[in-house]
C-alpha positions in Angstrom: -9.4 -19.3 -8.9 -11.0 -16.0 -9.6 -10.3 -14.8 -5.9 -6.6 -15.0 -6.4 -6.3 -12.0 -8.7 -8.1 -9.4 -6.4 -6.5 -10.8 -3.3 -3.0 -10.3 -4.9 -4.0 -6.9 -6.1 -5.1 -5.7 -2.7 -2.2 -7.1 -1.0 0.3 -5.5 -3.5 -1.6 -2.2 -3.1 -1.4 -2.1 0.6 2.3 -3.2 0.5 3.0 -0.2 -1.8 1.0 2.1 0.5 2.8 0.9 3.6 6.2 0.9 2.0 5.9 4.1 0.0 3.6 6.3 2.1 6.1 7.3 4.8 8.6 8.2 2.1 6.2 10.2 0.0 5.0 12.2 3.0 8.0 12.4 5.3 6.8 15.9 6.6 3.1 15.1 7.2 0.9 17.1 9.7 0.9 14.1 12.1 4.7 13.6 12.1 
């Protein structure tokens, strides 16, 4: 049961990065 917490944390972290990244850096050097 101790595996659930880090799994959820990593999943939520990458969801935030994937959802918020493009909005935080709309004029990045690559785009």
